[in-house]
C-alpha positions in Angstrom: -21.5 3.6 -53.9 -21.8 0.2 -52.3 -20.8 0.0 -48.7 -18.7 -3.0 -47.8 -19.3 -4.6 -44.4 -17.5 -7.4 -42.6 -19.5 -10.5 -42.0 -21.6 -10.7 -38.8 -20.0 -7.6 -37.4 -22.5 -7.5 -34.6 -25.2 -9.7 -33.0 -27.8 -10.7 -35.6 -31.6 -11.1 -35.2 -31.9 -14.2 -37.4 -31.2 -17.8 -36.8 -27.6 -18.5 -37.9 -25.4 -21.6 -37.9 -21.6 -21.5 -38.2 -19.7 -24.4 -39.6 -16.0 -25.2 -40.1 -15.2 -26.4 -43.6 -12.0 -28.0 -42.4 -14.2 -30.7 -40.9 -15.3 -31.8 -44.4 -13.6 -33.1 -47.5 -15.6 -31.8 -50.5 -18.3 -29.1 -49.9 -21.2 -28.4 -52.2 -23.9 -25.7 -52.2 -27.1 -26.8 -54.0 -29.9 -24.7 -55.4 -33.7 -24.9 -54.9 -34.9 -28.5 -55.1 -38.7 -27.8 -54.7 -39.6 -31.5 -54.0 -37.8 -32.9 -57.1 -36.5 -36.0 -55.5 -35.4 -37.8 -58.6 -33.4 -34.9 -59.8 -31.7 -34.6 -56.4 -30.8 -38.2 -56.4 -29.4 -37.8 -60.0 -27.2 -34.9 -58.8 -26.0 -36.9 -55.8 -25.0 -39.7 -58.1 -23.0 -37.3 -60.3 -21.3 -35.8 -57.2 -20.4 -39.3 -55.9 -20.7 -38.0 -52.3 -18.4 -39.6 -49.7 -19.0 -39.9 -46.0 -16.8 -36.9 -45.3 -18.5 -34.6 -47.8 -21.0 -31.9 -47.0 -23.9 -30.5 -48.9 -25.6 -27.2 -47.9 -28.9 -26.3 -49.6 -30.1 -22.8 -50.2 -33.6 -23.6 -49.0 -36.9 -24.2 -50.8 -36.6 -28.0 -50.4 -40.4 -28.1 -50.5 -43.5 -27.1 -52.6 -44.2 -27.0 -56.3 -42.6 -30.4 -57.1 -44.1 -33.9 -56.4 -42.0 -35.2 -53.4 -41.5 -32.5 -50.8 -41.8 -34.9 -47.9 -39.2 -37.3 -49.3 -36.7 -34.5 -50.1 -37.2 -33.1 -46.6 -36.7 -36.5 -45.0 -33.5 -37.2 -47.0 -31.9 -33.9 -45.9 -33.2 -34.2 -42.3 -31.9 -37.7 -41.8 -28.3 -37.2 -43.0 -25.6 -35.5 -41.0 -23.8 -34.5 -44.1 -26.8 -32.6 -45.5 -27.7 -29.2 -44.2 -30.2 -26.5 -45.4 -31.1 -23.0 -44.6 -34.8 -22.1 -44.6 -36.3 -20.8 -47.8 -39.4 -18.6 -48.3 -41.4 -21.7 -49.2 -40.6 -23.4 -45.9 -41.5 -20.1 -44.2 -44.9 -20.1 -46.0 -45.6 -23.6 -44.7 -44.7 -22.5 -41.1 -46.9 -19.4 -41.4 -49.9 -21.3 -42.8 -49.7 -19.4 -46.1 -49.1 -22.6 -48.0 -49.9 -26.2 -47.4 -48.0 -29.4 -48.1 -50.5 -32.1 -46.9 -47.9 -34.9 -46.7 -45.9 -33.2 -44.1 -46.3 -34.2 -40.5 -45.2 -32.9 -37.0 -41.6 -34.2 -37.4 -41.3 -32.3 -40.7 -42.6 -29.1 -39.2 -40.2 -29.4 -36.3 -37.4 -29.8 -38.7 -38.4 -26.8 -40.8 -38.6 -24.7 -37.6 -35.1 -25.8 -36.7 -33.6 -24.6 -40.0 -31.3 -21.6 -39.7 -31.9 -18.6 -42.0 -28.1 -18.5 -42.6 -25.2 -20.9 -42.6 -21.8 -19.4 -42.7 -18.1 -20.3 -42.7 -14.9 -18.2 -43.0 -15.5 -16.1 -46.1 -18.9 -17.5 -47.1 -22.6 -17.4 -46.2 -25.6 -19.3 -47.5 -29.0 -17.7 -47.5 -32.1 -18.2 -49.5 -32.8 -14.8 -51.0 -29.9 -12.4 -50.7 -28.6 -9.4 -48.9 -28.9 -5.6 -49.2 -25.6 -4.4 -50.5 -25.9 -1.2 -48.4 -26.5 -2.7 -45.0 -24.4 -4.8 -42.7 -25.7 -8.4 -42.1 -26.4 -7.4 -38.6 -29.1 -5.0 -39.9 -31.0 -7.7 -41.8 -34.1 -9.4 -40.6 -35.0 -13.0 -41.3 -37.5 -11.8 -43.9 -34.7 -9.9 -45.7 -32.6 -12.9 -46.1 -35.5 -15.1 -47.1 -36.9 -12.9 -49.9 -34.3 -10.3 -51.0 -34.1 -9.9 -54.8 -33.7 -6.1 -54.9 -33.3 -3.6 -52.1 -36.2 -1.7 -53.9 -38.6 -4.7 -53.9 -39.0 -8.4 -54.4 -40.0 -8.6 -58.0 -38.1 -9.5 -61.2 -37.7 -6.0 -62.6 -34.4 -5.3 -60.9 -31.9 -3.9 -60.2 -30.9 -7.1 -58.4 -28.9 -7.0 -55.1 -26.2 -9.2 -56.5 -25.4 -6.7 -59.3 -24.3 -4.1 -56.6 -23.0 -6.4 -53.8 -19.2 -6.2 -53.3 -18.7 -8.4 -50.2 -17.4 -9.8 -48.1 -18.6 -12.4 -47.4 -19.3 -14.4 -50.6 -23.0 -15.0 -50.6 -24.5 -18.3 -52.0 -28.2 -17.9 -52.8 -31.3 -19.3 -54.5 -34.8 -17.8 -54.8 -34.2 -15.8 -58.0 -34.7 -18.2 -60.9 -31.7 -18.0 -63.3 -31.3 -19.2 -66.8 -27.8 -20.4 -65.9 -25.8 -20.4 -62.6 -24.3 -17.0 -61.6 -20.7 -16.8 -60.4 -19.3 -13.5 -59.3 -16.5 -12.8 -56.9 -18.9 -12.1 -54.1 -22.2 -13.8 -55.2 -23.1 -17.3 -56.4 -26.6 -17.9 -57.7 -27.9 -21.5 -57.7 -31.6 -21.5 -58.5 -31.6 -22.7 -62.1 -35.2 -23.6 -62.3 -35.2 -27.3 -61.4 -38.9 -27.5 -60.9 -39.5 -25.5 -64.1 -37.5 -27.9 -66.4 -34.2 -26.1 -66.1 -31.5 -27.8 -64.1 -30.5 -28.6 -60.5 -27.2 -27.0 -59.8 -24.5 -27.5 -57.2 -21.4 -25.4 -56.6 -18.2 -27.2 -55.7 -16.7 -25.0 -53.1 -13.2 -26.6 -53.1 -12.8 -26.6 -56.9 -14.9 -23.5 -57.6 -17.0 -25.0 -60.3 -20.6 -25.8 -61.0 -22.1 -29.2 -61.4 -25.6 -29.3 -63.0 -28.1 -32.0 -64.1 -31.0 -31.4 -66.5 -34.5 -31.8 -65.2 -37.9 -32.6 -66.6 -39.9 -30.0 -64.8 -43.2 -30.0 -63.1 -44.4 -26.4 -63.4 -44.5 -23.7 -66.1 -42.9 -20.3 -65.7 -43.0 -17.2 -67.8 -39.7 -16.0 -69.4 -40.2 -12.7 -67.5 -39.6 -14.5 -64.3 -36.3 -16.1 -65.4 -33.3 -13.9 -65.1 -30.5 -14.1 -67.7 -27.5 -13.2 -65.5 -24.8 -10.8 -66.9 -21.3 -12.0 -66.7 -18.7 -10.2 -64.5 
């Protein structure tokens, strides 16, 4: 049986930013960009963002695609764009991966990224959560890389198939054939860098907005999840 826990029911060990959605008009959560600047600009054009709109990214702004620095700069320089840290940003910080174009300002910005951004009823993380533990019992590593409580591979079972909330978790990291919408989980990594799509979730209207992408990397079918409905 899945244990349901209230959000942030105790002090947490990870970097967390709280926001108030009432301060913004439209609010969108956007999936993994991976340096695909042209696709991000196309999505922004479709969304027709206003000055009072907010976009929150699920992390992995960098690596794999061609313009990591430009994507990072665009997010960093706009007060209406926020992002949690993804596992690829963490790899850059840890020295496990290199993006030669990034400079000291970029590194400082990545270090400043929270691991979670939350509001009343919702939280954005990169990877996911363990359905059987309160958020207070999660580490940064958990939230950055969670696919399954039993491991980080694509064999499942996936955390979002058992999670019953609250809060509603918006996440990336696990590449999906199409966006996933459940009562308590919204999956947004639809393989932008692999030629899938770049997807936003319109929080106010509870709908997805996606743009097709050309792709810059190949990926095996075994590492693309076809989400079940429900």
